[in-house]
N, C-alpha and C positions, 0 to 999 in steps of 0.2 A: 504494500500500500504506500501511496505517495504521502507519507506523513512522517515528519521529522522535526527536530528542533529548529527554530528560526536561525538564520545566519547572524553572526555578530561581526559585521563588517567594520565597525569602528574600533575594534580592539587594537591597541598599539602593538607593533611587532615585538618590542622588547619584553612584553608580558606573555608572548605566545608560548615560550618554552616552559614556564612554570604551569601554565594552564594545561598544556599537553601532559606534563608530568603528573599533575593532579588528576587529570582524566585517567591516565594509566593506572595510578594507585587505586582509585575508586573502582575502576573496571576490574582490576585484579581482585579487590575485596569482594565484589559482587560475584565473580566467578568462584572464589573460595567458598562463599556462603552457599551458592547453588550446589557445588559438587560435594563439599564436605558435610554440609548440614542437611541437605535435602535429598541428594542422590545416594551418597555412600551408605547411609544407614539402611537403605532398601536394596543395596546391590545384590545380595544373594537372591532375593525374590525377583529382581529384574532379570537376572541371568536365567532363572528357572522358568520365567514366564513364556508360555507358548502363544505366539501371536496368531490371530484368526486368519488374517490376510483374505478377507472377503472382497473380491474384485469389484462388484457392482457399487457398493457405497464408496469405495475409494475412487472409482472413475467418476461417479456422480459428484463427489466432493471436489475433485480436481476440475471438472467442468464448471462447477459453481464458482471456484476461485478465479478461473480465467474470465468468467462472466463478470465477476466483481471488478476485476481490473478494467474491463471494457466500460463498465458504468462510471468508474472514477475518471477514466480518460475522456469519456463523452461529456462528463460534467465540466471538466477543464476546458475542452474545446468550446462548449457552450458559453462559458464565462469569457473566453477570448473574443467570441463573436459579439458579446454584449459590449466589449470595449473596442469594437470596430476593427479587430485583427482578423484578416482574411488569409488563411493558409489552408492547404489541403489536409485532409484527415491523416494521411500517412506521414506527412512532415511533422504534424503536431504530435503524432504517436511516437515518432523517433525522439523528439525533444523530451516528451514526458517520460518515456521509458529510460532514457539516459539519466535523467535527474532522479528517477525512482531507484535505479540500481546504484547510483552514486551515494545514496544515503547509507549504504553498508560500509562506506569508508570511514575511518575514525576522523573526528573533527566535525564541527557544526556548519562548515561553509561549503563542503564539496558538492552537496546537492544543488545549491544555488549557483556555485561557480560553473558547474557543468550545464546547468539550465541556461545561464547567460551565454556561454560559448555556443551551444546548440541552437539557441534562439537566433543569434546573430548569423549562424551558418545557414539557416533556412529563411533568412529575410524577415524574421519576426521581431516585433518590438521587444527589446529586453525588459523594459520597464513593465509592459503589459504582461509578459510571461511571468516575471517574478512576482508581481502584485497578485495575479490571479492564482498562482500556485500557493502563495502565502494565504490568500483568502480561503482556498480549498482546505488547507491544513487547519486553519482556525475553525472553520465550520465543521470539519470532521471531528475536531476535538469536542466541540459543543454538542454535536449530535451523538457522539459516543457517550458523553456524560448523560444525555437524555435516555439513551437506550439502557445504560446501566441503571439509571433511576427507575425506569419502568420495570425492569426485571430483577431489581434488588431483592425482593422477597424470595426469589428462587435461590439466592445465594446466602443471604444473612437476614435474620429476622430483627431488623433494627430500623425503626422509623427515622432516626436522625440521619442515617445515610441518605435516604431519599430527600429529606429536607435540605441537606447540605448540597446535594447534587442539583436540586432544583434552583437553589440560590445561585450556584455556579453557572447554570444554563442561562438564567435571566441576566446575570451580569455580563456574560459573554455576548448575548444577543444585543444588549444595550450598547456595549462597546463597538460592536459592528455597525450599529446604526448611527453612532455619533460622528464619524468622520465626514460630515457634510461641509460643503464650502461655507465659510463664515463662522462655523462653530469653533469653540476653543480647541478641540482636538483636530479639527480640519485645518485651522491656522497653524497649529504646531506641526502637523504633517507637511503642510505647504512650505514651512520654513526649513525643516530638517530632512524631509524625504519627499521632495516635490513630485517625483515621478510616481510614487505610490499614491500620493494624495490625488494626483490628476486622474489616475485610473479608477480608484475607488469612488471618486466623486461622480463617475458616470453610471454607477450602479444604483438603481432605485430600490425601494422597499420590496417591490414585486420580484426583483431579481434575487434578493437575499432570501425571501420566503421560498421561492422555487429551489434555490440552492440548498436550503435546509431540508426540504422534502427529498430531493434527489440524494443527498449525502447521508440520509438516514438508512437508505436501502443497503449500502455496502456492509454496514455492521450486521444487519440481519442475514445477509448472504454469507458473510464470513463465518458467523456463528453457526449457521446451518451446515456449512461445509465442514466446520470443526466437529460437529456432532456426527457427521457422516464418516469423518476420519476415525473418530473414536470407535464407532461401530465396525468399520472395516478392519481396524487393527486389533481391537480387543474383543470384539463380539458384542452384538446388541444386548445380549442377556447380561453382560457385565456392566455396561454403561447405560443403565435404564433410567438415568435422571432425565428430567424434562428438557425439552428443546430450549426453553427460556433460561434454564440453568447454564447450558453450554454457550448460549449467546452472551449472557452476562459475564461468564467466566472469561471467554475469549476477549470480549470488548474491554473489560476492566483490566486484564493483564496487558493488552496492547496499549492502552492509555498509560499504564504505569511505565511501560518501556519508552513511550514518547516523552513523558515528564522527566525521565532520567536522561538528561541531555548529554551526560558523559558517555553513554553507551551507544555505539553506532547501531542504528535500527533496533534499539532497545535490547541488545544482546545481553543475555544472562538475567537481566532484570525482568523481562517479560516471562521468561521460563520460571524464575523463582516465584513470581506472583501467581502464575498459573498453577504451579504445583501446590502452593499454599491454599488456593481455592478448591482445587480438585481433590486433594488428599482426604478430607473428611467424608467425601462422597464415594470415591472409587478406590481409595487406598493409595498409600505413598508410592508403591512400585508402579502401578498403572498410571498414576499421575505423572511421575517422572518420565515414563516411556512416552506418554502422549504429549507432554510439553516439548521434549526434545524432537520427537517425530514431527510435531507441528511446525517447529522452526525449519527443519530440513525440507519438509514438504512444501511449505509456502515459498521458501527461498528458491528451491529448484523450479517451481512453477513460474515465479516472477522472472528468473533468469531465462528460462525457456521462452516465455512470451516476449521478453525484451530482445533476445537474440533473433527470434523469428522476424519481429518488426524491423530491427536494425538491418537485417539481411535483405529486406525488400528494396528494389531499386527505386531511387527518387532523384530529383534534380535540385540539390541545394543551391542557394544563391551564392554568387561569387563574393 
């Protein structure tokens, strides 16, 4: 999924070394916690586990993931057209998939750096491409919180979780609506990030509302695909929890990985969060297997789709 931490383009170069060192230390700590605290205690059970390998749910889940990537790409192309950017669907897909795959690289700027390079290569406005990708990420974060809020009772019986998530959703929606020309936030963006302000000011309330509706769908699709993966690997009789549980577990863990800006593509953090949610329901061994398998499965499908798109012939601008 095209969802990663925002770029920090204003960080002085002299501070970059210790930021990278801090990233590395925290990432190693997250890896240690995942392996030593969550996987190692269940290792004998993991080794003894016989996987089901049911092909039908695995294939259906894979098709659903590829369909989800298509929805995300289509949403981004739609937002570009709202900003009067006219490019072919294939060129847009090449730009989007390159930026999507770049989020796996350590550091918070590679996704946006590759986006700028590819947008320029295909004659696309760099400002519009960056602003719309950032908008898509913000809306995905808010809709992800909304999905988790709806399905929270399937994971934890705590009303304060839902209240906190609803507050976060409302605050996020208000912030998205604020950058209007002449507003305080709009003036601030116009002064410090003029290209971003220029693009966002073209989007009306109807655009944002439609974007929210469209970008709720990928979370439901991803969660359903995750449930199919669980059934295909572990057997449906073992993973009999509700579909809502799997949607909430996947979405919540994915958001945890996004918030952990030190981890490229949420590496280790997403898995640790997912194991923590799944363990009380399906057991620690199956939770660890499913979390690691989910990472490998999704990454392989994203790379596969990206390579197919990038291999198709097109005519980049000079």
